[in-house]
N, C-alpha and C positions, 0 to 999 in steps of 0.2 A: 600581448604586445609581439611580434614576429620574429621568428627565432630562424635561425640558419639551420638548414637540416643538413642531417652527411651528404644526401645527395647535391643539396646547393653547393657544400665543401666541395666536394669530389668532382664536379662543375667547374667549378674558379681552379680547382686546382690544375684540372687538364686544361684548360684554358688557358691559364699560365706555361707550359707546357708547351702548349702548340704554339701559341706565340711566341716564346722564345726559341725553340726549335727553329721554327719560320727566320722571326730573325735573322738569329746567327746564320743559317741557311743563308740567304742574301747578302749578309755580311762578307759571309766567305765568298762568294760570286762576283759580287760586282765590287770590292775595294780592296785596293791590293795594301799589303802588307807593309805597316810601319811607317805608312804616308798619310797625315793631316788634311782633311780636308774639311774646310770652315763652312757650315750651315747658319750661323749667328755667332755675333763678338766673341761672346763667349760657350759657345759649345760646335763641337768639333765631330767626325766620325774619325774612327783613327782604330783599324784592325790591331787587332795581337792575340798570342798564344798565351794565357795566363797560367803557367805551370805551379804556380801556389793558388793561396785562398786570398782574401780578403786583402787587398794590398800588395799581392806578393808574395804574403809571409807562407812561411812552412815549407817553401819550395822542395826542400832541401828531404823532406818526405818522401816523394816519388809521386806515380799515378794510384797508386795503391793502397798507399798509408793514407793519402787524402781521401780516395775514396770510401774507405772506411770510418773514417769521422765522419765525412757529408752521408753517411747511413743511417750513424749514430745518430746525428744532428737530427735527420727525419725521422728516428724514431722516438727520439727524446722531445719534437716539437707534437709527433703525434700523440704521444702519451699525455703529454701539457693538455689539448685538446679535447682530445676525452676526459681529462678529469676538471672540464670548464664547462660548468652550467651554460646550459642552451640560452641562455637569457642575457649572456652577453654576447652580443651579435658581432659588435664590435672588433672584440678576442678573435672571435672564429674567423671570420672574416681576415683577418690580420696572420692567425695560424696555416689557413689556407695558401695565403700568399707566398707566408716563408716556404710553406712544405712543395707549394708547385715550383718555386724558385730556386729550392737547394735541389728537387730531383731535375730542373732542366738545368742546372751545370751540373749533376752526376752524371747522366746522360753524356755530357760533354768530357767528362775525366774516364767514364767507363769505357766510350767507346775513340775516345782521341787521345787520352793522355794528358788533357790539356783542356782550359773553359777557352771560348771565342770570347773575344769583348770587344768592344766597338766605337763605345761613346764614351769621348773625352771634354769634363768641364776644364777650362781654363781661360787667364788673363794673359797679357804679354808678360808679364811674366812670373808665371807661377799659372803650374798645372797640378789638376785634381786626378785622380786615379783612375785609370782604363777601367769601363764598366760594361756592363749590357743588361737587357731588361731583366733577368732574371735574379741577379745583384738589387738591382729598382723593387721589384717586387718583396725582394725578400728586406729591405731597408724598409719597406713602407710599410709589411708587414710588423715588422718587431714594432714599428711609432705604435700603430693601431693595439698592439696587445698592451704598449705601456700605457697607450690614452684609457681605453679600459679599466686599466686597471689605475689609474688615477680619479676617473670617473666614479668609480666604485669604493672607492677610500675615500673619496669628498663628500658621497651619499651617506656613505656609513657614519661620518664625523657628522655631519650635518643630522644624520637622526641621534645621534650617542646626543647629542646638546641641544635638542630639540629645534633649531634655526631651519630654516625654508632658505635651499638655494633661491638668489635673485642675480642679475646680472653685477658686476665687479667682483662679485665673491671667488 
């Protein structure tokens, strides 16, 4: 079974950070602030400056408080990554995406005092939170960690009961 080595994980983290910062730079250069530009029926570009964290929560803590929280999250995820067996490739990929996304947003917060968001999912009557590439990586990464945990649990359950997994289980 192939594993995700620390070098591959570091490369994924670096790639996420570079793509995130590049996309944010493009958004800052090319998109007007607070003006919706529809690109698909339910997807728009909409640049804004987020002074909070997910869904603009905790904006009252200020940039320093949120930077400290982000650093703690990155350290916590790195600890979890270090304690995860190498054969859990999906979880390790997820941790790399989470760390890369968190560092991408941390760079914004430390340098600018806010995070640049630019993607909006919406309907004519409803709008989802505005987010960025780093946020998407964090979300996908968390989903991958949960998926690997579920697969591990199913394998352990099947091993304990003597069942072999088959389609539909």
